[in-house]
C-alpha positions as CSV (number, residue, x, y, z in Angstrom):
1,M,56.7,-39.3,-13.0
2,L,55.6,-37.6,-16.1
3,M,52.0,-38.9,-15.6
4,R,51.8,-37.7,-12.0
5,N,52.8,-34.2,-12.9
6,T,50.4,-34.0,-15.9
7,I,47.2,-34.7,-14.1
8,P,47.5,-31.8,-11.5
9,E,48.5,-29.5,-14.4
10,L,45.4,-30.5,-16.3
11,L,43.2,-29.9,-13.3
12,I,44.7,-26.4,-12.8
13,R,44.2,-25.5,-16.4
14,L,40.6,-26.7,-16.1
15,L,39.9,-24.6,-13.0
16,I,41.4,-21.5,-14.7
17,L,39.2,-22.2,-17.7
18,L,36.1,-22.5,-15.5
19,C,36.9,-19.3,-13.7
20,L,37.4,-17.4,-17.0
21,C,34.1,-18.8,-18.2
22,N,32.3,-17.7,-15.1
23,Y,33.8,-14.2,-15.2
24,S,32.8,-13.9,-18.9
25,W,29.3,-15.0,-18.0
26,W,28.9,-12.5,-15.1
27,T,30.4,-9.6,-17.1
28,T,28.2,-10.4,-20.0
29,L,25.2,-10.5,-17.7
30,E,26.2,-7.1,-16.2
31,A,26.6,-5.6,-19.7
32,R,23.2,-6.7,-20.9
33,P,20.8,-3.7,-21.4
34,C,18.0,-3.1,-18.9
35,R,15.1,-4.4,-20.9
36,S,12.2,-4.0,-18.5
37,F,11.3,-1.9,-15.5
38,G,8.8,-4.5,-14.4
39,R,5.1,-4.9,-14.7
40,A,3.4,-2.0,-16.6
41,Q,0.2,-0.1,-16.4
42,T,-1.1,3.0,-18.2
43,L,0.0,6.3,-16.6
44,H,-2.7,8.9,-17.0
45,R,-1.9,12.6,-16.6
46,S,-4.2,15.3,-15.4
47,S,-2.6,18.7,-15.5
48,L,0.9,17.7,-14.4
49,M,-0.2,15.0,-11.9
50,P,0.2,11.2,-12.6
51,Y,-2.7,8.8,-12.2
52,A,-3.2,5.1,-12.4
53,R,-6.3,3.0,-12.5
54,V,-7.0,1.0,-9.4
55,Q,-9.5,-1.8,-9.0
56,L,-11.3,-2.0,-5.6
57,Q,-13.7,-4.9,-5.4
58,Q,-15.8,-4.7,-8.6
59,F,-15.2,-1.0,-9.1
60,S,-12.4,1.0,-10.6
61,G,-11.2,4.6,-10.2
62,N,-8.3,7.0,-10.9
63,F,-5.8,7.2,-8.0
64,L,-3.1,9.9,-7.8
65,I,0.4,8.6,-7.6
66,D,1.7,10.8,-4.8
67,F,5.2,10.4,-3.4
68,G,4.6,13.6,-1.4
69,T,2.1,12.0,1.1
70,T,2.5,9.1,3.5
71,R,-1.2,8.1,3.8
72,S,-3.3,6.6,1.0
73,T,-6.9,7.9,0.7
74,I,-10.2,7.1,-0.9
75,D,-13.2,9.0,-2.2
76,L,-16.0,6.5,-2.4
77,A,-18.0,8.8,-4.7
78,G,-15.1,8.8,-7.2
79,F,-15.6,5.3,-8.5
80,Q,-17.4,4.2,-11.6
81,S,-20.7,2.3,-11.2
82,G,-20.9,2.1,-7.5
83,R,-19.0,2.3,-4.2
84,P,-16.6,-0.1,-2.5
85,V,-17.4,-1.3,0.9
86,P,-14.9,-1.4,3.8
87,L,-14.4,-4.5,5.9
88,P,-17.1,-5.1,8.6
89,G,-16.4,-3.1,11.7
90,S,-13.7,-0.9,10.1
91,P,-14.1,2.6,8.5
92,D,-10.9,2.4,6.5
93,Q,-9.8,-1.2,5.9
94,Y,-10.6,-2.7,2.4
95,S,-10.2,-6.0,0.8
96,G,-10.3,-6.6,-3.0
97,F,-7.7,-4.0,-3.7
98,Q,-5.9,-4.5,-7.0
99,F,-2.9,-2.5,-8.2
100,F,-0.4,-4.5,-10.2
101,G,-2.1,-7.5,-8.8
102,P,-4.2,-8.3,-5.7
103,W,-3.4,-7.0,-2.2
104,Q,-4.6,-8.8,0.9
105,K,-5.8,-5.7,2.8
106,V,-5.2,-2.0,2.5
107,T,-5.9,1.1,4.7
108,L,-7.5,4.0,2.8
109,L,-8.5,7.1,4.7
110,A,-11.8,8.7,3.6
111,R,-11.4,12.0,1.8
112,D,-13.4,14.2,-0.5
113,H,-11.5,14.7,-3.8
114,S,-14.4,16.1,-5.8
115,R,-12.8,19.5,-6.0
116,V,-9.8,18.2,-8.0
117,Q,-10.0,19.6,-11.5
118,G,-9.6,17.8,-14.8
119,I,-10.2,14.2,-13.6
120,R,-12.6,12.4,-11.2
121,Q,-10.1,11.4,-8.5
122,A,-11.1,8.3,-6.5
123,G,-8.1,8.4,-4.1
124,I,-4.4,8.9,-3.5
125,L,-1.7,6.2,-3.4
126,G,0.8,7.5,-0.9
127,T,4.2,6.1,0.2
128,D,2.5,3.7,2.7
129,I,1.8,1.7,-0.5
130,L,4.4,3.0,-3.0
131,S,7.4,2.3,-0.7
132,T,6.7,-1.5,-1.0
133,A,8.1,-1.8,-4.5
134,I,10.3,0.0,-7.1
135,Y,8.1,2.3,-9.2
136,T,9.1,3.9,-12.5
137,L,7.1,6.9,-13.8
138,D,7.6,7.1,-17.6
139,Y,5.9,10.3,-18.6
140,S,7.3,10.1,-22.1
141,R,5.4,6.9,-22.9
142,G,2.5,7.2,-20.4
143,R,3.4,4.1,-18.4
144,I,4.0,3.3,-14.7
145,Y,6.0,0.2,-13.8
146,Q,6.3,-1.8,-10.7
147,A,9.1,-4.1,-9.8
148,D,10.6,-6.1,-7.0
149,P,14.3,-5.6,-6.2
150,Q,15.1,-9.2,-7.2
151,G,15.8,-9.2,-11.0
152,F,15.5,-5.5,-11.4
153,C,18.1,-3.6,-13.5
154,T,21.5,-3.3,-11.9
155,P,23.0,0.1,-11.2
156,A,25.5,-0.4,-14.1
157,Q,22.6,-1.2,-16.5
158,L,20.7,1.9,-15.4
159,V,23.7,4.1,-16.0
160,D,24.2,2.5,-19.4
161,A,20.5,3.3,-20.1
162,G,21.0,6.9,-19.4
163,F,20.0,7.3,-15.7
164,A,21.8,9.0,-12.9
165,A,21.3,8.1,-9.2
166,V,20.3,10.5,-6.5
167,S,20.3,9.6,-2.8
168,T,17.2,9.5,-0.6
169,A,19.1,8.0,2.3
170,G,17.4,8.6,5.6
171,S,14.2,10.0,4.0
172,Y,12.7,7.3,1.8
173,T,13.1,3.6,2.4
174,R,11.3,0.3,2.5
175,Y,12.7,-0.1,6.0
176,P,11.2,2.4,8.5
177,E,14.1,2.0,11.0
178,R,16.4,3.6,8.4
179,L,14.5,6.9,8.5
180,Q,16.3,9.7,10.3
181,G,15.2,12.8,12.2
182,L,12.4,14.9,10.7
183,F,12.6,12.7,7.6
184,R,10.6,10.0,9.4
185,V,7.7,10.9,7.2
186,N,9.1,8.6,4.5
187,I,8.8,11.0,1.6
188,P,11.8,11.0,-0.8
189,A,14.0,14.0,-0.2
190,I,16.9,14.6,-2.5
191,P,19.9,17.0,-2.4
192,V,19.3,20.1,-4.5
193,Q,21.0,23.5,-4.7
194,I,20.4,27.1,-5.5
195,G,23.6,28.9,-6.5
196,G,25.8,26.3,-4.7
197,I,23.7,26.4,-1.4
198,S,22.4,22.8,-0.9
199,A,19.4,21.5,1.0
200,P,17.2,18.4,0.9
201,A,14.0,18.8,-1.2
202,Q,11.0,16.5,-1.0
203,I,9.8,15.0,-4.3
204,D,6.0,15.7,-4.5
205,S,4.5,14.2,-7.7
206,G,1.1,15.5,-6.4
207,Y,2.3,19.1,-6.4
208,D,0.6,20.5,-9.5
209,D,2.8,23.5,-10.4
210,R,1.3,24.1,-13.9
211,L,0.8,27.9,-13.2
212,F,4.5,28.4,-12.5
213,R,6.5,25.4,-13.8
214,Y,9.7,24.4,-12.2
215,A,8.4,25.3,-8.8
216,L,10.6,24.9,-5.7
217,N,9.1,25.6,-2.3
218,I,11.7,26.6,0.3
219,N,11.4,27.2,4.0
220,Q,12.7,30.2,6.1
221,A,15.9,28.4,7.1
222,W,17.0,27.9,3.5
223,Y,16.0,31.4,2.6
224,T,18.2,32.7,5.4
225,A,21.1,30.5,4.3
226,L,20.8,32.0,0.8
227,Q,20.9,35.5,2.1
228,R,24.0,34.8,4.2
229,A,25.7,33.5,1.1
230,G,24.9,36.7,-0.7
231,I,22.2,35.2,-3.0
232,Q,19.4,37.7,-3.1
233,L,16.3,36.2,-4.6
234,I,14.2,38.5,-6.7
235,E,10.7,39.2,-5.5
236,N,7.9,38.2,-7.9
237,P,4.7,39.6,-6.3
238,A,2.5,38.5,-9.3
239,A,3.1,34.9,-8.3
240,D,2.4,35.3,-4.5
241,L,0.0,32.8,-3.1
242,R,-2.3,32.5,-0.1
243,L,-3.1,28.9,0.7
244,S,-5.3,27.1,3.2
245,T,-3.8,24.9,5.9
246,C,-5.0,21.9,7.9
247,V,-6.5,24.3,10.4
248,V,-9.9,25.7,9.4
249,G,-9.8,29.4,8.9
250,V,-6.0,29.7,9.0
251,R,-4.2,30.5,5.8
252,E,-0.5,30.6,4.8
253,N,1.0,33.5,2.8
254,I,3.5,32.3,0.2
255,K,6.0,34.8,-1.2
256,A,7.3,34.2,-4.8
257,Y,10.8,34.8,-6.1
258,T,12.9,34.2,-9.1
259,L,16.7,33.5,-9.2
260,P,19.2,36.3,-9.5
261,S,21.5,36.5,-12.5
262,G,24.3,34.0,-12.2
263,S,22.4,31.6,-9.9
264,F,20.9,28.3,-10.9
265,F,18.9,25.3,-9.6
266,A,20.2,21.8,-9.8
267,I,19.8,18.3,-8.4
268,E,23.0,16.7,-7.0
269,A,23.7,13.2,-8.3
270,L,25.7,10.6,-6.4
271,D,28.4,10.7,-9.1
272,G,28.8,14.5,-8.6
273,R,26.9,15.6,-11.6
274,L,24.4,18.5,-11.4
275,L,21.1,17.3,-13.0
276,M,18.1,19.3,-14.3
277,R,20.2,22.5,-14.1
278,N,17.8,25.4,-14.7
279,T,17.9,29.2,-14.2
280,T,14.1,29.9,-14.5
281,V,13.0,28.0,-11.5
282,H,10.2,29.7,-9.5
283,V,10.9,29.8,-5.8
284,F,8.1,30.0,-3.2
285,L,8.9,30.8,0.5
286,K,6.7,28.9,2.9
287,Q,6.3,30.6,6.3
288,T,3.8,28.4,8.2
289,P,1.9,30.5,10.8
290,P,2.2,29.3,14.4
291,E,-1.5,28.5,14.5
292,A,-0.9,25.9,11.7
293,A,2.4,24.4,13.1
294,R,0.7,21.1,13.9
295,C,0.1,20.7,10.1
296,G,3.8,19.9,9.7
297,G,5.7,20.2,6.5
298,I,8.9,22.0,5.5
299,G,7.6,25.4,6.6
300,T,7.8,24.2,10.2
301,W,11.3,22.8,10.0
302,Q,14.3,24.6,11.5
303,F,16.9,23.4,9.0
304,P,17.0,24.3,5.2
305,A,14.6,22.2,3.2
306,G,12.5,22.4,0.1
307,Q,9.8,20.7,-2.0
308,L,9.8,20.0,-5.7
309,G,6.9,20.6,-8.1
310,A,5.6,17.8,-10.4
311,S,6.9,19.6,-13.5
312,I,10.5,18.9,-12.5
313,L,9.7,15.1,-12.6
314,M,8.0,15.5,-15.9
315,A,11.0,17.3,-17.3
316,A,13.1,14.2,-16.6
317,Q,10.7,12.1,-18.7
318,K,11.5,9.0,-16.7
319,V,12.0,8.7,-12.9
320,I,12.7,5.5,-10.9
321,L,12.0,5.5,-7.2
322,D,13.7,2.7,-5.4
323,P,12.9,2.4,-1.6
324,F,15.1,-0.6,-1.2
325,Q,18.4,1.2,-2.1
326,S,17.0,4.6,-1.1
327,R,17.7,6.1,-4.5
328,V,15.9,8.0,-7.2
329,W,17.1,7.6,-10.7
330,F,16.6,10.5,-13.2
331,Y,16.8,10.0,-16.9
332,T,19.5,12.3,-18.3
333,R,19.4,11.8,-22.1
């Protein structure tokens, strides 16, 4: 009788011990620091814009890392020692593309980037390429990292490393069917606010705002919402702009503003914190003329929206863009 009761009791104790060991192993794994953001390359910077070297066939060139555009481009004259050749019968399909390893085939639209100042730009990597992996822009160390979701840092590890998550749900994703409404362009848009009035703002790492750092473009709908809330932006005529559009001969007038006393700009994190809080942001009102409506962009949208300059990303030092979880992680330390 004693023997029959002892064996089950030993088995129960053994199972409890195994469960405790497994729990300890998983919690230890979760508590481990995030040691790597993936494969690394040098991140070059020209003005405020991030660049990486891309190998195409036997040639290499500097490509802008641009989360503000959906289509990758190429300037064949921008490569060193020669020109890549597209696949036979195609004007924009290329083999021999290498960026963190080889790709089977990529589509690169022909563009002239010779007017870009400071660096000979050979092309742009847009979200058609960038949304296929997790990318980390480490401005502080001059590195760009690429990672797959399997084995990447857990949310708890990223928080422990000093990052805060911001949602891009509906606007930036690896899975096109998750895009919503006008955000079907697949450009990361995050919730930001001016004086408590919130709107989604697109992240544009290719928006070089070196003349007026901490630039935030807004559309008429957001401007109207601010006025209704009693937030009167202060005109700054010295910073007004007149920009070209995609329509030849049609230009867009951009009015510049600063924030009134008591107002601030901030990014809204998922945990409720307000990140990158700043009172010296430069606000630019985009009012796209009807003749250029087909160019698209926030100036044509009927709901409040904005666009962030590259200097805001640089101010965070490290930014992780994860299209699998539709999150952007900002470094906060």
